[in-house]
N, C-alpha and C positions, 0 to 999 in steps of 0.2 A: 502430447503437445510438442510442437516444435520449439527449438531454442529461440527462434525469432518471435514467436507469439509470447513466450515467457518474458522476452526482453521488452516487448511492446506493453505487456501488462505491467511490468516493473516501472516503466517509464510513465505510464498512465497513473499509477498509484503515486509516484513522486511528484508529478505534476499536481495531482489533486491535493496532496499533503502541502505542497507549497502555496496553495491558495490562502489568501489573506485570512479568510473566515474559517479554514479548516473543515474537517468532517470527522465524525465519530467513526470507529472501526466498523459498525454495523453500516453506516452510510457509504463508506468506502467499499465494503464488500458488495453492496447492492449496486453501486455505481460501476464497478468493474465486472460484476457477475461471477464472484467466487465466494467462498465461505469466509466468516470472520476468522476462523482458525488459519486459513491460508493468508489472510492479511496480516495476522500476527508473525507468521513465518517470513513474509517479505519484510516486515519491519525489522525483525531480527537480523535478516540478511543485510539491510541497509545499515544497521547499527554495526555489524560486524566489519564493514567496510568504512567505517568512520563518519556515516551520516548521522547527524543529531535529528532524532525523530521524536517529537511529542505528539501525543494522541490522546483522545478522550475515548472512554468506554461507553457504549450505549447507543 
């Protein structure tokens, strides 16, 4: 996967997380087309660069 595709995926996840109503990890994974495990990796990356990320499991 190209770096641009990864950046686009990360932006899509951030935009979805920014939604007023939010989404669960499973909903995010389905929306973006990746596994829940990958969503957790993105969330950890966002936190490592000081984004505050709240999420719900399920």
